ZAMARGU-4260 file (C-alpha; in steps of 0.2 Angstrom, whole numbers, plus 5000, padded with zeros to 4 digits):
<rodrens>
0) 5007/5287/5110 | 5006/5276/5094 | 4992/5266/5090 | 4992/5247/5093 | 4995/5241/5075
5) 5010/5251/5073 | 5017/5246/5089 | 5015/5227/5085 | 5023/5230/5069 | 5038/5239/5076
10) 5040/5225/5089 | 5041/5212/5075 | 5052/5222/5064 | 5065/5225/5078 | 5064/5206/5081
15) 5067/5202/5064 | 5082/5214/5062 | 5091/5209/5079 | 5086/5191/5080 | 5103/5184/5076
20) 5109/5190/5092 | 5098/5178/5102 | 5093/5164/5089 | 5104/5152/5079 | 5093/5154/5064
25) 5089/5169/5054 | 5073/5161/5046 | 5064/5159/5062 | 5046/5161/5058 | 5032/5169/5069
30) 5015/5161/5075 | 5000/5171/5076 | 4985/5169/5087 | 4978/5155/5077 | 4994/5146/5075
35) 4998/5147/5094 | 4980/5140/5097 | 4983/5125/5085 | 5000/5121/5093 | 4992/5122/5111
40) 4979/5110/5105 | 4992/5097/5099 | 5002/5099/5115 | 4987/5095/5126 | 4983/5080/5116
45) 5001/5074/5117 | 5000/5075/5136 | 4984/5066/5136 | 4991/5051/5126 | 5007/5051/5138
50) 4995/5047/5152 | 4986/5033/5144 | 4972/5043/5136 | 4967/5046/5118 | 4975/5058/5107
55) 4961/5071/5108 | 4955/5086/5119 | 4939/5095/5122 | 4937/5112/5114 | 4931/5119/5131
60) 4948/5112/5139 | 4958/5120/5125 | 4950/5137/5128 | 4953/5137/5147 | 4971/5132/5146
65) 4974/5144/5131 | 4968/5159/5143 | 4979/5152/5157 | 4994/5150/5145 | 4993/5169/5139
70) 4992/5175/5157 | 5006/5164/5163 | 5018/5169/5149 | 5014/5187/5150 | 5017/5187/5169
75) 4999/5192/5173 | 4989/5186/5188 | 4979/5170/5184 | 4960/5172/5183 | 4958/5160/5198
80) 4968/5151/5211 | 4963/5134/5203 | 4978/5124/5197 | 4976/5116/5181 | 4979/5098/5179
85) 4996/5094/5170 | 4999/5112/5166 | 5017/5110/5167 | 5018/5096/5155 | 5007/5106/5143
90) 5018/5121/5143 | 5033/5110/5141 | 5026/5101/5127 | 5021/5118/5118 | 5038/5125/5120
95) 5046/5109/5113 | 5035/5110/5098 | 5040/5128/5094 | 5058/5124/5097 | 5058/5109/5085
100) 5049/5119/5073 | 5061/5134/5073 | 5046/5146/5077 | 5041/5158/5091 | 5025/5166/5096
105) 5021/5184/5099 | 5022/5183/5117 | 5040/5177/5115 | 5044/5192/5104 | 5036/5204/5116
110) 5047/5197/5130 | 5063/5198/5119 | 5060/5215/5113 | 5070/5224/5127 | 5085/5212/5124
115) 5085/5214/5105 | 5082/5233/5104 | 5097/5245/5102 | 5105/5250/5119 | 5107/5269/5114
120) 5089/5271/5111 | 5082/5262/5127 | 5064/5262/5121 | 5049/5259/5131 | 5039/5243/5130
125) 5030/5246/5113 | 5015/5234/5118 | 5009/5232/5136 | 5005/5214/5142 | 4987/5218/5146
130) 4985/5225/5127 | 4994/5210/5120 | 4982/5198/5130 | 4967/5207/5124 | 4973/5206/5106
135) 4977/5187/5107 | 4961/5184/5115 | 4951/5192/5102 | 4943/5205/5113 | 4949/5219/5102
140) 4938/5220/5087 | 4947/5222/5070 | 4938/5238/5067 | 4946/5245/5082 | 4963/5243/5075
145) 4969/5260/5067 | 4978/5261/5052 | 4997/5263/5051 | 5008/5271/5039 | 5012/5254/5031
150) 4998/5248/5021 | 4989/5235/5032 | 4989/5216/5027 | 4973/5212/5017 | 4971/5197/5028
155) 4966/5210/5043 | 4953/5219/5032 | 4946/5204/5024 | 4946/5191/5038 | 4929/5196/5046
160) 4919/5197/5031 | 4928/5181/5022 | 4921/5164/5022 | 4928/5148/5030 | 4934/5142/5014
165) 4944/5158/5009 | 4952/5157/5027 | 4957/5139/5023 | 4964/5144/5006 | 4974/5158/5013
170) 4982/5148/5026 | 4987/5135/5013 | 4996/5149/5002 | 5005/5156/5018 | 5010/5138/5023
175) 5018/5135/5006 | 5028/5151/5007 | 5033/5148/5025 | 5041/5131/5019 | 5051/5141/5008
180) 5057/5152/5022 | 5058/5139/5037 | 5057/5121/5031 | 5057/5115/5049 | 5039/5121/5052
185) 5029/5105/5055 | 5013/5114/5056 | 5015/5122/5038 | 5020/5105/5031 | 5004/5097/5039
190) 4993/5110/5031 | 5001/5108/5013 | 5005/5089/5013 | 4989/5083/5005 | 4982/5100/4997
195) 4979/5097/4984 | 4975/5079/4985 | 4991/5067/4983 | 4983/5052/4992 | 4993/5057/5008
200) 4980/5055/5022 | 4981/5051/5040 | 4991/5035/5038 | 5004/5043/5027 | 5006/5058/5039
205) 5008/5045/5053 | 5022/5036/5044 | 5031/5051/5040 | 5029/5057/5059 | 5036/5040/5065
210) 5051/5042/5052 | 5055/5059/5058 | 5054/5054/5077 | 5066/5039/5074 | 5079/5049/5064
215) 5076/5065/5076 | 5073/5076/5061 | 5059/5087/5055 | 5044/5081/5045 | 5051/5090/5030
220) 5068/5083/5031 | 5061/5065/5034 | 5050/5067/5017 | 5064/5074/5007 | 5077/5062/5013
225) 5066/5048/5008 | 5062/5054/4991 | 5080/5058/4987 | 5086/5041/4992 | 5073/5033/4981
230) 5079/5044/4967 | 5097/5045/4968 | 5102/5031/4981 | 5103/5016/4969 | 5102/4998/4976
235) 5114/5000/4990 | 5107/5016/4998 | 5088/5015/4993 | 5076/5013/5008 | 5071/4995/5012
240) 5056/4987/5004 | 5048/4985/5022 | 5050/5004/5025 | 5032/5011/5028 | 5034/5026/5016
245) 5036/5014/5002 | 5017/5014/5001 | 5017/5033/4998 | 5031/5035/4985 | 5021/5043/4971
250) 5012/5056/4983 | 5028/5061/4992 | 5037/5062/4976 | 5024/5074/4969 | 5025/5085/4985
255) 5044/5086/4984 | 5043/5090/4965 | 5032/5104/4968 | 5043/5111/4982 | 5058/5109/4970
260) 5049/5119/4957 | 5045/5134/4970 | 5064/5133/4976 | 5069/5135/4957 | 5058/5150/4954
265) 5065/5157/4971 | 5083/5155/4966 | 5082/5160/4947 | 5072/5176/4948 | 5081/5189/4956
270) 5067/5203/4957 | 5057/5200/4972 | 5041/5207/4965 | 5042/5196/4950 | 5048/5181/4960
275) 5034/5182/4972 | 5021/5184/4959 | 5027/5169/4950 | 5027/5159/4967 | 5009/5163/4971
280) 5004/5160/4953 | 5011/5141/4954 | 5002/5138/4971 | 4986/5145/4964 | 4988/5133/4948
285) 4989/5118/4959 | 4974/5123/4970 | 4962/5126/4955 | 4967/5112/4945 | 4952/5102/4940
290) 4939/5114/4947 | 4926/5124/4938 | 4926/5144/4939 | 4910/5143/4950 | 4918/5132/4964
295) 4921/5141/4981 | 4939/5135/4982 | 4942/5142/4964 | 4935/5159/4969 | 4944/5160/4985
300) 4961/5155/4977 | 4959/5168/4963 | 4955/5182/4976 | 4969/5177/4988 | 4982/5176/4974
305) 4978/5194/4968 | 4979/5201/4985 | 4996/5192/4990 | 5004/5198/4974 | 4999/5216/4977
310) 5006/5214/4995 | 5022/5207/4990 | 5025/5221/4977 | 5021/5235/4991 | 5033/5226/5003
315) 5047/5226/4990 | 5044/5244/4986 | 5044/5249/5005 | 5061/5239/5008 | 5069/5248/4992
320) 5064/5265/4999 | 5071/5261/5016 | 5088/5255/5009 | 5090/5269/4996 | 5083/5283/5007
325) 5087/5284/5026 | 5099/5269/5027 | 5087/5261/5040 | 5079/5244/5039 | 5086/5228/5034
330) 5101/5229/5023 | 5103/5217/5009 | 5116/5203/5012 | 5133/5207/5004 | 5140/5191/4995
335) 5157/5186/5001 | 5170/5189/4990 | 5179/5171/4993 | 5163/5162/4990 | 5164/5152/4974
340) 5146/5152/4968 | 5140/5167/4979 | 5127/5172/4965 | 5119/5156/4966 | 5121/5153/4985
345) 5113/5169/4989 | 5101/5169/4975 | 5083/5173/4980 | 5089/5181/4997 | 5080/5197/4994
350) 5064/5188/4990 | 5065/5178/5005 | 5066/5194/5015 | 5050/5200/5007 | 5041/5184/5011
355) 5047/5185/5029 | 5040/5202/5031 | 5023/5196/5023 | 5022/5181/5035 | 5025/5192/5050
360) 5011/5203/5044 | 5000/5188/5043 | 5005/5183/5061 | 4999/5200/5067 | 4982/5198/5060
365) 4968/5197/5073 | 4963/5179/5078 | 4949/5170/5070 | 4933/5173/5080 | 4926/5156/5078
370) 4937/5144/5087 | 4926/5129/5083 | 4929/5131/5065 | 4948/5133/5068 | 4950/5118/5079
375) 4936/5106/5075 | 4935/5093/5061 | 4923/5104/5051 | 4936/5112/5041 | 4932/5115/5022
380) 4936/5102/5009 | 4952/5107/5000 | 4959/5091/4994 | 4944/5082/4988 | 4943/5071/5003
385) 4934/5072/5020 | 4939/5088/5029 | 4950/5085/5044 | 4958/5096/5056 | 4976/5097/5062
390) 4972/5087/5078 | 4965/5072/5068 | 4979/5073/5056 | 4992/5072/5070 | 4982/5057/5078
395) 4988/5040/5074 | 4975/5030/5065 | 4966/5017/5076 | 4971/4999/5072 | 4956/4988/5071
400) 4956/4974/5084 | 4942/4964/5076 | 4931/4965/5092 | 4922/4981/5088 | 4904/4978/5083
405) 4899/4982/5065 | 4885/4996/5062 | 4868/4990/5064 | 4864/4992/5047 | 4877/4980/5041
410) 4872/4967/5054 | 4853/4968/5048 | 4859/4967/5031 | 4870/4952/5034 | 4856/4943/5044
415) 4843/4946/5029 | 4856/4939/5017 | 4857/4922/5027 | 4838/4920/5029 | 4835/4924/5011
420) 4834/4907/5002 | 4849/4904/4989 | 4846/4902/4971 | 4855/4888/4963 | 4861/4889/4946
425) 4851/4877/4934 | 4863/4863/4927 | 4860/4854/4912 | 4858/4836/4916 | 4857/4819/4907
430) 4841/4810/4904 | 4845/4799/4918 | 4845/4813/4930 | 4831/4805/4940 | 4843/4791/4946
435) 4853/4804/4957 | 4849/4819/4968 | 4866/4827/4971 | 4882/4831/4961 | 4892/4820/4973
440) 4890/4802/4976 | 4882/4797/4992 | 4893/4789/5006 | 4887/4771/5003 | 4891/4770/4985
445) 4908/4777/4989 | 4910/4764/5002 | 4902/4750/4991 | 4913/4753/4976 | 4930/4758/4983
450) 4944/4763/4970 | 4960/4753/4969 | 4969/4766/4979 | 4957/4762/4994 | 4961/4744/4994
455) 4969/4741/5011 | 4988/4737/5009 | 4989/4726/5024 | 4981/4711/5015 | 4992/4700/5005
460) 4986/4698/4988 | 4983/4680/4981 | 4998/4673/4970 | 4996/4678/4952 | 4993/4663/4941
465) 4994/4661/4922 | 4980/4670/4913 | 4967/4660/4903 | 4975/4667/4887 | 4992/4661/4891
470) 4985/4643/4895 | 4975/4643/4879 | 4990/4648/4869 | 5001/4635/4876 | 4988/4622/4872
475) 4987/4628/4855 | 5006/4627/4853 | 5004/4609/4861 | 4992/4604/4847 | 5003/4611/4834
480) 5018/4601/4840 | 5009/4586/4837 | 5018/4581/4822 | 5034/4578/4832 | 5039/4562/4839
485) 5032/4566/4855 | 5014/4559/4858 | 5000/4571/4855 | 4993/4581/4869 | 4974/4583/4870
490) 4967/4600/4864 | 4953/4600/4877 | 4955/4607/4894 | 4958/4594/4908 | 4946/4595/4923
495) 4961/4600/4933 | 4964/4616/4923 | 4946/4620/4925 | 4947/4618/4943 | 4962/4629/4944
500) 4953/4643/4934 | 4939/4641/4946 | 4950/4643/4961 | 4960/4657/4953 | 4943/4667/4950
505) 4938/4664/4968 | 4954/4670/4974 | 4954/4686/4965 | 4936/4690/4969 | 4923/4699/4960
510) 4929/4716/4953 | 4911/4723/4952 | 4895/4723/4961 | 4886/4716/4946 | 4894/4699/4948
515) 4882/4690/4959 | 4891/4673/4962 | 4906/4663/4957 | 4897/4652/4946 | 4892/4666/4933
520) 4910/4671/4933 | 4916/4653/4929 | 4903/4651/4915 | 4908/4667/4907 | 4927/4662/4909
525) 4923/4645/4900 | 4914/4653/4886 | 4930/4665/4884 | 4941/4649/4883 | 4930/4640/4870
530) 4931/4656/4859 | 4950/4657/4861 | 4952/4638/4856 | 4941/4640/4841 | 4950/4655/4835
535) 4967/4645/4836 | 4959/4630/4827 | 4952/4642/4812 | 4969/4650/4811 | 4978/4633/4809
540) 4965/4627/4797 | 4968/4642/4786 | 4987/4640/4786 | 4985/4622/4782 | 4974/4625/4766
545) 4986/4638/4761 | 5002/4628/4763 | 4994/4611/4761 | 4997/4606/4779 | 4999/4611/4796
550) 5009/4627/4799 | 5022/4618/4810 | 5024/4603/4797 | 5039/4605/4787 | 5038/4606/4768
555) 5038/4590/4758 | 5054/4581/4761 | 5066/4574/4748 | 5069/4556/4749 | 5082/4551/4763
560) 5099/4550/4758 | 5110/4535/4761 | 5118/4533/4778 | 5134/4543/4779 | 5149/4537/4788
565) 5157/4549/4800 | 5175/4550/4805 | 5174/4538/4819 | 5167/4524/4808 | 5149/4525/4814
570) 5134/4529/4805 | 5121/4542/4809 | 5105/4544/4802 | 5098/4562/4799 | 5085/4563/4812
575) 5071/4575/4812 | 5073/4591/4821 | 5059/4599/4831 | 5053/4615/4823 | 5049/4630/4834
580) 5032/4638/4832 | 5030/4648/4815 | 5046/4641/4808 | 5037/4631/4794 | 5027/4647/4789
585) 5043/4657/4788 | 5052/4643/4778 | 5038/4643/4765 | 5039/4661/4764 | 5057/4663/4760
590) 5057/4648/4749 | 5063/4652/4730
</rodrens>
């Protein structure tokens, strides 16, 4: 009877060779014990959310349902007669996640083995359900697994003595390679989306998850379709500005660009050994970028890259010997003759088969003994941010309702800031700063001296009268016209005019608070009238001295001419014409 390790590998090889008979896709990947446990945790959290609870689950509950799930799928009697709450819904969510991700677990491979094995061989079941249960539960120590004819994967030898960081780094390497084989693997995309850091945290992953749910696609297709629409869509087909993924364009573009580089390496290099080494080197380069040689992640990436390169080379040699020697194993795909670009369409197919064989061996690795490190939030930091587990990444971020209390430290500090006296900036004031206290005017001053815009519009203003300047000018004109035939007008103001001026001043009211009474205003107005009149008299006196007379007096006239006879026989004497103001001055100026 063969050992357990060889029987597990034989079961997986048979599934990989004959899977096209039962499955629609030849690129279906296999979840190992660790992958099955993480998927179960997500399924239980999803069921809790459907029942109105939070998207989280206790570690003890996951381990209890995990044991019950293995016994149920392997058709073994349950450990107790107690029925778990919502177990049917959890199993349905678990199977739905596997189907949506185009993946299967080891229990499904064991159940499909008899259907996939050739009919003429009629082999017995390679692994019993009890043995598979003990293997997946971690009851069989890795040292008890015997060596097989095929060199065992380095993961099974190095896992017990490896650190938590190395296991996380190895999981990232295998997740990137798994996306090249099966792009629908949502768990692989979640492990690689923000490793290394691309500023794609929990909010970005939630937006991607909602976009994939709305379009009924995988997470990878939601990301690539959005980036392709941004790059090639133009204005007519580009996503709307309100699309939530618009906030993460740079990080998503970097992620898709890196996967495009890996796809380009996969399609251009035909040799699987060289191509696999180039792929591992590219992944290692992005993981160690910006890290020193003494960093734990740097050392783990170097060691893991060396082991994976060597394992890819060994698997390639084994497949070549199987094809060229006995003719058994997986035959290389024969390109169709009628295919136009068959060399390009089938480029990298041999490398994909080698990568699938390596990923199958990774799935057969013993489970990680510390389940708390695998499922809790204490994962090692690989992206430069806080370490988060898969459950936290799939959980939608909580929206702040504004009613949650602030931390005690923040509340104490805000209270101390309020109690601390405020220091005002010292402002340079004038020498009369003692007359005011505040920068703004007090309310009583604002009410006592309202602006013109604050005057109520409902009060009808007094009728406007002629100003004093206009009255004085008219009086000056009347004095200048004294040379005409009309009798001379007095130059001084009459009592009626003084009374009208007083009434006008009383009607307008004081314009400032400095005016105490109307009598003071009337006296100042009289002084202004006297000054204006004196100015007019001085101006007339200066003009008369210059031109020898008053300004409005005409120049010296010639002797009157004899009376002329008009056509109708009447005589008309040349009468004086009344001069307008300033005519005499203009006449003397233009006189030759």
